C-alpha positions as CSV (number, residue, x, y, z in Angstrom):
1,M,47.9,124.5,-6.5
2,L,49.0,121.0,-7.5
3,R,46.8,118.0,-6.7
4,T,48.2,115.1,-4.8
5,P,48.6,112.8,-7.8
6,D,50.4,115.6,-9.6
7,V,52.8,116.1,-6.7
8,L,53.5,112.4,-6.6
9,L,54.1,112.2,-10.3
10,L,56.6,115.1,-10.1
11,F,58.3,113.4,-7.2
12,L,58.6,110.1,-9.1
13,C,60.0,111.9,-12.1
14,L,62.8,113.4,-10.0
15,V,63.7,110.0,-8.4
16,E,66.8,108.5,-10.0
17,T,65.7,105.5,-12.1
18,V,67.1,102.1,-11.4
19,D,68.5,100.4,-14.6
20,A,68.5,96.9,-13.1
21,L,67.0,94.8,-10.4
22,H,69.0,93.1,-7.7
23,K,68.5,89.3,-7.6
24,Q,69.7,87.6,-4.4
25,W,70.5,83.9,-4.1
26,I,68.5,82.5,-1.1
27,P,70.2,79.1,-0.1
28,D,73.6,79.0,1.5
29,T,76.1,76.5,2.8
30,N,76.7,78.1,6.2
31,Y,77.6,76.0,9.1
32,E,75.4,78.0,11.4
33,N,72.3,77.5,9.2
34,K,70.3,74.8,10.9
35,T,68.4,74.0,7.7
36,N,71.6,72.7,6.2
37,W,71.7,69.8,8.7
38,D,69.6,66.6,8.5
39,K,68.7,66.9,12.2
40,E,67.5,70.5,11.6
41,D,69.9,71.8,14.3
42,V,73.5,73.0,14.4
43,P,75.8,70.3,15.8
44,C,77.1,70.7,19.4
45,G,80.1,69.3,21.4
46,N,78.7,65.8,21.8
47,D,77.8,65.3,18.1
48,V,79.6,63.6,15.3
49,V,79.7,65.9,12.3
50,Q,79.7,64.2,8.9
51,F,80.0,65.7,5.4
52,P,79.1,63.6,2.2
53,A,82.4,62.0,1.3
54,Q,82.1,62.3,-2.5
55,R,80.5,65.7,-2.7
56,Q,82.2,69.1,-3.2
57,V,81.2,71.8,-0.8
58,S,82.3,75.3,0.4
59,V,81.2,76.0,3.9
60,F,81.2,79.4,5.6
61,V,81.9,79.2,9.4
62,E,81.1,82.4,11.3
63,N,81.7,81.3,15.0
64,M,83.8,78.9,17.1
65,H,82.2,75.4,17.4
66,A,82.9,72.4,19.6
67,V,82.6,68.9,18.1
68,Q,83.1,65.3,19.2
69,E,84.3,64.1,15.8
70,M,84.3,65.5,12.2
71,R,84.3,63.5,9.0
72,L,85.4,65.7,6.1
73,P,84.6,65.3,2.3
74,V,87.3,64.4,-0.2
75,D,87.0,67.8,-1.8
76,G,85.8,70.8,0.1
77,E,86.7,73.9,2.0
78,F,85.9,75.9,5.1
79,I,85.8,79.7,4.8
80,L,86.4,80.9,8.3
81,N,85.2,84.2,9.6
82,S,87.5,86.2,11.9
83,G,87.6,84.2,15.2
84,A,85.8,81.2,13.8
85,G,87.0,77.6,14.1
86,F,86.5,74.2,15.7
87,Y,87.7,72.4,18.8
88,V,87.2,68.9,20.3
89,V,85.8,68.8,23.8
90,S,87.1,66.2,26.3
91,G,84.3,64.3,28.0
92,K,80.7,65.2,27.6
93,D,79.2,68.6,27.1
94,P,76.5,68.9,29.7
95,G,74.4,71.2,27.5
96,C,74.5,69.1,24.4
97,G,72.5,65.9,25.3
98,D,73.7,62.4,24.5
99,G,75.1,63.3,21.1
100,V,74.1,62.1,17.7
101,T,75.7,61.8,14.2
102,T,74.5,64.7,12.1
103,Q,75.1,65.1,8.4
104,F,75.4,68.2,6.3
105,K,72.8,68.2,3.5
106,D,73.8,67.8,-0.1
107,S,73.6,71.1,-2.1
108,E,74.5,69.6,-5.4
109,S,71.0,69.9,-6.9
110,L,70.5,73.6,-6.3
111,Q,69.9,75.1,-9.7
112,W,70.5,78.7,-10.9
113,F,67.3,78.5,-13.0
114,N,65.0,77.7,-10.1
115,P,62.9,80.8,-9.5
116,A,62.1,79.7,-6.0
117,L,65.8,80.2,-5.0
118,W,65.9,83.9,-5.8
119,Q,64.7,87.2,-4.3
120,A,64.3,90.4,-6.3
121,A,64.4,94.0,-5.1
122,A,64.7,97.4,-6.7
123,T,67.8,98.4,-4.7
124,S,70.3,96.8,-2.4
125,E,68.7,98.6,0.5
126,D,65.4,97.0,-0.3
127,L,67.2,93.6,-0.2
128,Q,68.3,94.3,3.3
129,R,64.9,95.5,4.4
130,G,63.1,92.6,2.8
131,N,61.1,94.7,0.3
132,F,61.0,92.1,-2.3
133,L,59.4,92.3,-5.7
134,F,57.1,89.8,-7.4
135,S,58.0,88.7,-10.9
136,V,56.9,86.1,-13.5
137,H,59.0,83.0,-13.3
138,D,61.3,83.9,-16.2
139,E,62.2,87.2,-14.6
140,S,62.5,85.8,-11.1
141,V,65.8,84.3,-12.2
142,P,68.5,86.9,-12.9
143,C,68.1,88.7,-16.2
144,Q,70.9,89.9,-18.4
145,Y,70.8,93.4,-17.0
146,D,70.5,92.4,-13.3
147,D,72.9,92.7,-10.4
148,V,73.4,89.2,-8.8
149,V,74.0,89.1,-5.1
150,F,75.2,86.2,-2.9
151,K,74.8,87.2,0.7
152,P,77.9,88.6,2.5
153,R,79.5,86.4,5.2
154,S,78.1,83.4,3.3
155,S,79.0,80.6,0.9
156,F,77.0,78.6,-1.5
157,R,77.0,76.0,-4.3
158,V,74.9,76.6,-7.4
159,D,74.5,74.5,-10.6
160,T,74.6,76.9,-13.6
161,S,73.7,74.3,-16.3
162,S,71.6,75.8,-19.1
163,S,70.8,75.5,-22.8
164,Q,73.4,78.2,-23.5
165,S,77.2,78.2,-23.0
166,S,77.1,81.4,-20.9
167,I,74.8,83.3,-18.5
168,P,75.3,87.0,-18.9
169,V,74.5,89.4,-16.1
170,K,75.5,92.9,-15.1
171,S,77.5,92.1,-12.0
172,V,78.0,89.4,-9.3
173,E,78.6,90.1,-5.6
174,V,80.3,87.3,-3.6
175,L,81.4,87.5,0.0
176,G,80.8,91.2,0.0
177,K,83.0,91.8,-3.1
178,K,81.3,93.1,-6.3
179,F,82.6,91.8,-9.7
180,D,81.6,93.9,-12.7
181,S,84.7,93.2,-14.8
182,G,84.8,90.1,-17.0
183,S,88.5,89.4,-16.5
184,E,88.4,89.8,-12.7
185,F,85.4,87.5,-12.3
186,S,86.9,84.9,-14.6
187,H,89.9,84.9,-12.4
188,Y,87.7,84.3,-9.3
189,L,85.8,81.4,-11.1
190,S,89.1,79.7,-11.7
191,S,90.0,79.9,-8.0
192,R,89.4,77.1,-5.5
193,S,86.4,78.9,-4.0
194,G,84.9,79.8,-7.4
195,Q,85.1,76.2,-8.6
196,L,83.4,74.9,-5.4
197,Q,80.7,77.6,-5.5
198,F,79.8,77.6,-9.2
199,H,79.5,74.3,-11.2
200,G,77.6,73.2,-14.3
201,S,77.8,73.4,-18.1
202,S,77.3,77.2,-18.4
203,V,79.6,80.0,-17.3
204,V,78.3,83.1,-15.5
205,T,79.7,86.2,-17.2
206,V,79.6,89.8,-15.9
207,G,80.1,93.2,-17.5
208,N,76.8,93.3,-19.5
209,Q,75.8,96.8,-20.3
210,E,72.9,98.5,-18.6
211,C,69.5,98.5,-20.4
212,G,69.5,101.7,-22.5
213,D,65.7,101.6,-23.2
214,P,63.6,103.5,-20.5
215,S,60.6,101.4,-21.4
216,G,62.5,98.3,-20.4
217,C,64.5,95.5,-22.1
218,D,64.1,91.8,-22.8
219,C,65.1,89.7,-19.8
220,G,66.9,87.2,-22.0
221,N,65.6,84.0,-20.2
222,S,63.1,82.9,-22.8
223,A,65.6,80.3,-24.2
224,N,65.6,78.7,-20.7
225,H,61.9,78.9,-20.1
226,Q,61.3,75.2,-20.2
227,R,64.3,74.6,-17.9
228,I,62.8,77.1,-15.5
229,C,59.4,75.6,-15.6
230,N,60.7,72.1,-14.9
231,T,61.6,73.3,-11.4
232,V,58.2,74.8,-10.7
233,L,55.2,73.0,-9.1
234,C,51.9,74.6,-10.0
235,A,49.2,74.8,-7.5
236,S,45.5,73.9,-8.1
237,L,43.3,76.9,-8.8
238,S,39.6,77.5,-8.0
239,C,39.0,80.7,-10.0
240,K,36.6,80.8,-12.9
241,K,39.0,81.6,-15.7
242,P,42.7,81.2,-14.7
243,L,45.1,83.4,-16.6
244,L,48.6,82.5,-17.9
245,P,50.9,85.6,-18.0
246,V,53.7,85.8,-20.6
247,G,56.9,84.4,-19.0
248,H,55.1,82.5,-16.2
249,C,55.0,78.7,-15.9
250,C,51.6,78.4,-14.1
251,S,48.2,79.9,-14.6
252,V,47.1,82.3,-11.8
253,C,44.0,83.6,-10.2
254,G,44.1,87.4,-10.5
255,A,44.2,89.8,-13.4
256,I,46.5,91.0,-16.1
257,V,46.8,94.6,-17.4
258,T,48.2,95.2,-20.9
259,I,49.7,98.7,-21.3
260,H,50.5,100.2,-24.7
261,Y,53.1,102.9,-24.6
262,A,54.8,105.5,-26.7
263,A,58.0,107.6,-26.5
264,G,58.5,109.1,-23.0
265,F,57.3,106.0,-21.1
266,N,59.6,105.0,-18.3
267,L,59.1,101.5,-16.8
268,Q,60.9,102.1,-13.5
269,T,59.1,105.4,-12.9
270,Y,55.7,103.8,-13.6
271,R,56.5,100.9,-11.4
272,Q,57.2,103.3,-8.5
273,R,54.0,105.2,-9.3
274,V,51.8,102.1,-9.1
275,H,53.5,101.0,-5.9
276,H,53.0,104.3,-4.2
277,L,49.4,104.9,-5.4
278,F,47.9,101.5,-5.0
279,L,50.0,98.9,-3.2
280,T,50.1,101.1,-0.1
281,V,46.3,100.9,0.1
282,P,45.4,98.5,2.9
283,K,42.9,96.4,0.9
284,Y,45.6,95.8,-1.8
285,K,48.5,94.9,0.5
286,S,48.0,91.1,0.1
287,I,48.2,91.2,-3.7
288,Q,51.4,90.3,-5.5
289,L,52.1,92.7,-8.4
290,G,54.6,92.1,-11.1
291,M,55.4,94.5,-14.0
292,S,57.7,93.9,-17.0
293,K,58.1,94.5,-20.7
294,V,57.1,91.5,-22.8
295,F,56.9,90.7,-26.5
296,K,53.5,89.2,-27.3
297,S,53.0,87.2,-30.4
298,Q,50.6,88.6,-33.0
299,R,48.4,86.1,-34.7
300,L,46.1,86.5,-37.7
301,M,42.6,85.2,-36.7
302,G,44.3,84.0,-33.5
303,V,46.1,81.2,-35.4
304,I,48.7,82.5,-37.9
305,P,51.7,84.2,-36.3
306,F,53.0,87.3,-38.1
307,G,55.3,89.0,-35.6
308,T,55.6,90.3,-32.0
309,S,54.7,93.6,-30.4
310,P,56.3,95.1,-27.2
311,E,53.9,95.7,-24.3
312,I,54.0,96.3,-20.6
313,Q,52.4,93.4,-18.7
314,V,51.1,94.1,-15.2
315,V,50.3,90.9,-13.3
316,A,48.2,91.0,-10.2
317,V,47.9,87.7,-8.2
318,D,45.3,87.4,-5.6
319,G,46.5,86.9,-2.0
320,E,45.0,84.7,0.8
321,K,42.5,87.4,1.8
322,G,40.3,87.1,-1.2
323,S,40.1,88.3,-4.8
324,Q,40.9,92.0,-4.7
325,S,42.9,92.0,-7.9
326,E,40.1,93.0,-10.2
327,G,39.5,96.2,-8.2
328,L,43.2,97.0,-8.3
329,V,43.6,96.6,-12.1
330,R,40.5,98.7,-12.7
331,D,42.1,101.5,-10.7
332,I,45.4,101.0,-12.6
333,V,43.6,101.1,-16.0
334,N,41.6,104.2,-15.0
335,D,44.8,105.9,-13.8
336,A,46.6,105.0,-17.0
337,L,43.9,106.4,-19.2
338,T,43.5,109.5,-17.2
339,H,47.2,110.4,-17.0
340,G,48.3,108.6,-20.1
341,F,49.6,111.8,-21.8
342,E,52.0,112.6,-18.9
343,L,53.1,108.9,-18.6
344,G,53.6,108.1,-22.2
345,I,50.7,105.6,-22.2
346,T,48.6,105.3,-25.3
347,G,46.1,102.6,-24.1
348,A,45.4,100.1,-21.4
349,E,43.0,97.1,-20.9
350,F,42.7,94.3,-18.4
351,E,41.4,90.7,-18.2
352,A,40.5,89.1,-14.9
353,S,40.2,85.5,-13.8
354,S,36.6,86.2,-12.8
355,G,35.8,86.3,-16.5
356,S,35.4,90.1,-16.8
357,S,37.5,92.4,-18.8
358,S,37.7,96.1,-19.9
359,D,36.2,95.1,-23.3
360,Q,33.3,92.7,-22.8
361,T,32.5,92.7,-26.5
362,G,36.0,91.8,-27.5
363,G,35.3,88.1,-27.9
364,S,32.4,88.5,-30.3
365,A,34.1,91.3,-32.3
366,G,37.1,89.0,-32.7
367,M,34.9,86.2,-33.9
368,V,33.3,88.5,-36.6
369,V,36.8,89.6,-37.7
370,G,38.0,86.0,-37.9
371,I,35.0,85.0,-40.0
372,V,35.5,87.9,-42.4
373,F,39.2,87.0,-42.8
374,G,38.3,83.4,-43.3
375,V,35.9,84.1,-46.1
376,L,38.4,86.4,-47.8
377,I,41.1,83.8,-47.6
378,M,38.8,81.1,-49.1
379,I,37.8,83.4,-52.0
380,T,41.5,84.3,-52.6
381,L,42.5,80.6,-52.7
382,S,39.6,79.7,-55.1
383,I,40.7,82.5,-57.5
384,I,44.3,81.3,-57.3
385,V,43.3,77.7,-58.1
386,V,41.2,78.8,-61.1
387,V,44.0,80.9,-62.5
388,L,46.5,78.1,-62.1
389,I,44.2,75.6,-63.9
390,R,43.6,78.1,-66.8
391,K,47.3,78.8,-67.1
392,G,48.1,75.1,-67.2
393,Y,50.2,75.0,-64.1
394,V,47.7,72.7,-62.4
395,Q,45.9,69.9,-64.3
396,M,42.7,68.3,-63.1
397,P,42.9,64.5,-62.4
398,S,41.9,62.3,-65.4
399,S,39.6,60.2,-63.2
400,L,37.3,63.2,-62.6
401,P,34.3,63.5,-65.0
402,S,34.8,66.2,-67.6
403,L,32.7,69.4,-67.2
404,P,30.3,70.4,-70.0
405,S,31.4,73.3,-72.2
406,L,29.4,76.4,-72.6
407,S,28.4,75.6,-76.2
408,S,27.1,72.2,-75.2
409,L,25.1,73.7,-72.5
410,K,23.5,76.1,-75.0
411,R,22.7,73.2,-77.4
412,S,21.3,71.1,-74.7
413,S,19.2,73.9,-73.4
414,N,16.7,73.4,-76.3
415,V,16.1,69.8,-75.2
416,A,14.4,69.2,-71.9
417,D,12.6,66.4,-70.2
418,L,9.1,67.8,-70.4
419,D,7.3,64.5,-70.7
420,G,6.2,65.2,-74.2
421,P,7.1,66.5,-77.7
422,I,8.5,70.0,-77.9
423,D,6.3,72.6,-79.7
424,H,8.3,74.2,-82.5
425,G,5.6,76.7,-83.4
426,F,3.9,77.0,-86.8
427,D,5.0,75.0,-89.9
428,N,7.2,76.7,-92.4
429,P,6.6,75.2,-95.9
430,I,9.9,76.5,-97.2
431,F,12.4,75.2,-94.5
432,D,10.7,72.2,-93.0
433,R,10.9,68.7,-94.3
434,P,9.8,68.0,-97.8
435,N,6.9,65.7,-96.9
436,M,5.3,68.5,-94.9
437,L,5.2,70.8,-98.0
438,P,2.3,70.8,-100.5
439,D,2.7,68.7,-103.7
440,I,3.9,71.3,-106.2
441,P,4.7,69.7,-109.6
442,G,8.2,70.1,-110.8
443,V,9.7,71.2,-107.5
444,Y,11.1,67.9,-106.2
445,A,12.7,64.8,-107.6
446,A,10.1,64.0,-110.3
447,E,11.6,66.8,-112.5
448,T,15.2,66.6,-111.6
449,N,16.1,65.7,-115.2
450,H,15.2,69.3,-116.2
451,A,17.2,70.9,-113.4
452,I,20.3,71.5,-115.6
453,S,20.2,73.3,-118.9
454,M,22.8,73.9,-121.6
455,T,22.6,76.9,-123.7
456,Q,24.9,78.9,-125.9
457,T,26.0,81.0,-122.9
458,G,27.0,77.9,-120.9
459,V,25.7,75.5,-118.3
460,H,23.3,76.8,-115.7
461,F,20.7,75.6,-113.2
462,V,17.1,76.0,-114.0
463,N,14.9,77.6,-111.4
464,P,11.6,75.7,-111.5
465,V,9.7,78.6,-110.1
466,Y,10.2,80.6,-113.2
467,D,9.4,79.8,-116.8
468,E,12.4,80.2,-119.1
469,N,10.2,81.0,-122.0
470,E,8.8,84.0,-120.2
471,T,12.1,85.9,-119.9
472,D,14.6,86.1,-122.7
473,F,18.1,86.4,-121.2
474,N,19.7,86.2,-124.7
475,A,18.5,89.5,-125.9
C-alpha cells in the first residue's frame, strides 16, 4: 500500500508540467478605475473631465458616462467597449453633487522593469483566481520564457526602456488577443494603439522558444538587475542576520534553501510538491515562498571568482504572524534528503536569518580551508620569485644591501665575538710561525747561502735536515 507522500509524488509526476509562468501587468488606463483619477473617484455628470494635454494615453471605456465638459489630450485614444460612450447632461445631475474638475493621472512613468507592477501565476486560471506566486525581484518581471498578460477589456501605457535593444518573451496577450508570432506582434506595435500602449527605447519581442531544460532556465533579467532595483524601496529589518537571495534587491528576514540536483530533477514538479506538502499547512500559510534556478558565483577562499554553478534557490520570507520560515525550510530540507533519489536531488542545506543553518560548523571549516589555501599560495609565490631571480628574469634593486655568500659565511664562522682570543689548540712546530719554533741551526735564514748546491748532475736544493756527505747519490 502506498503511503500518502508516495501517492502525492505519483500524482505530481502525472501532472502536465508548465514550461513558463504567466506574468500579468497590474496598472491600467481604464476610465472606470477610480485610482486613475486625482479625486480618487470616477467623474459624474456635473464634473469637468480633463486629460493632460501633452501626454499620450490610451483609455479603455467599458460603460456609458455623463460629463459636464471634457478636455482631451493632443494625442490619445478611447477604446470603447460595446455600448460604451459619453454624453453631456443638460442642467445639474442631482446625484452628482456640485461638480468638480477632475484630472486623469499621468501614466508616463510606469516602467516595465518595476517588479511591483507585475503578478505571477503558474497558469492563466491561477491568474483569474488570484493564486499568485512570490519571486525574487529579477524574476517578478517577465522572463524570456514567460507569457505576458495585459488584462482583457483594459488598456495601459508602459515604458519599456532598458539596457538592451529588445525584451524577449514567449508571448503577449493584449485586449484578449494572444500574440506569439513575431511578425504579427510587430504589426500590432506599429498600430496606433500599440504606439500609445508601448513606449520606450526597447522593443518587446515575442516567439521565444520554451525552456527545454526540466531543471529550469535562466530568467534573462540579470542585465537589467540594477534598473529593476532602482524601482524598489527596501524596508527596514529587525532580524538577527538578514539574507540577500540571488536576484533580489533587498535583504529579507526568513531562510534560504540551496538544492543541488542531478539528471531527472524537474523544477515545476518540485514546486508543486512543496506547495502541496507544506504551504497548505496552516502555520505556513503566511510565508512567501519563491523557487527558481540560479547560477551562484564560485569563489576561491570566498574572494577569487572561478566560475558559476547552477542551483535551485528556495526563498522563504517571514509573514506578519512571526518567524515560521526556519521550521518550513527544515521540513523542506528533510523531505529533500529523504526523497532525494526519486526527485533527482543530490543535496540540500539551508541558512536562516536567525543565525542558524543546516551546517553550524561550516563557518569554521571554511576558515580553516581558507588559511590552508592562503599558506599554499604564499609558498608558491615565494618559490616563483626565487626561480625568477635565479634565472635572471627579476633583478634585486641595487639599493638593497648584498647578501653574504655561502663561502663567506663559512670563513666568518671561525671568527666570533667571544670577548677574548680564540684557542687554536696545541702548537705545531712545523706549520706555525718561525718565531714559535726552537732555534735549530741551519734551518732558517742564517744558512740560506748553502741552500743551493751545484754538482756535476746539475743544480739542486739542499735539504738541511740531511747531511750530503752521509749519502752518496753519485754512485
